[in-house]
N, C-alpha and C positions, 0 to 999 in steps of 0.2 A: 503494502499497501505505501501509495505515496505520499509525503509529508504535505500537502494541502488535503488529500484526500483523508489523513488521518485529523487534520486540525477541524475539518468540516462532520466528522462521523459523528461526535457529540452531538450537533445540532439534528442529525439527520434520524438520528433515534427519538431523540425530544420530539420532531416533527412526528412522528410515526406515532408514538402514542399519544400525542396530542389528537393524530386525526382518528385514532381508534376509538379512542373514548368518544370521539364524535360520534363517530358510527355507531359504536354498543351504546350512548344514552337517545339517540334518535328515534324520534317517533315518525316514520316516516308512511305516507296514504298519498297517494296523487299518482298524475303523469308525469314521465320524462319527458325532459326538454332536449337533453343533450347527453352523450354517454361519451366519454375522455378517457384515454390512456394515454400514458407519457412514457419515454424511456426510461425511467426509472424504479420500473411498474406502478406506480399509484395511479389506481383505477379511480375514478368518478362518474357523477351521474348528476344531474341537475335537473332537479324538478321542475316544473311548468312555475310553481309558488317561488322559484327563484333561491330555495334552498337547494345549496350543495352537498351534496354525501363523498368527501374524499375517503377511500379506505385503501390501506396496503396489506391484504388478504388476498384469501382465493376464495372463491364463492363455488363449491360444489354442488351442481346441480343431483338430483336424486332420483333413483328409479332408469328408466331405461333413457335420461339426457345426462347420466353422468360422461365426465371427459368435454362436455362442451361449455366454451370459452362466454362467461358472462357478455363482455365486449361486445360477440358475435350476436346472440340471444338478442339482447334487451338494444329496443331501436325506440328513437323518439315518436311518444304518444302513448306507448306503453306502459299499465300501470305498474307501480312497485307498493305492498306492504308488508311492513317490518313493524313491531312494537320493540319499544324499549327492553334494553337488556335482553332482547328475544335473538339465538342462534340460529332461527329460521328466516327466509326472505322468501316472498312471492312474487314472483313475476306476471303481469297477465298479459300476455300480447294479444295479437286478433285471433288467433287461432287456435293459443294453448297454454294453459294456465302451469306455470313451472315450479316447484319448490325446492329450495336449496337451502343447506348448510353455511357455514361461513366462519375461517377461524382463521388467526393472524401465526 
């Protein structure tokens, strides 16, 4: 690890913890406006309400949908339901309802 990366690492860890806490405590119920992925594997979705939900996590779809990538499945206009501190997220698309678990 280069010196610059080592200096930035504590901030990255703090940011990841803050994003995880924000996602864990979020009550989400609405339509997706935008799905984002960046090169640091920080995924996010922005709701039509303007609520941004960043997460440094893996969302695992259940059943026959295992292995599908959240950013491939979720589209603007789809709905998401997640209760505070819940480990389950429900994604409702035009054609299907997906149940997913996530971990950090």
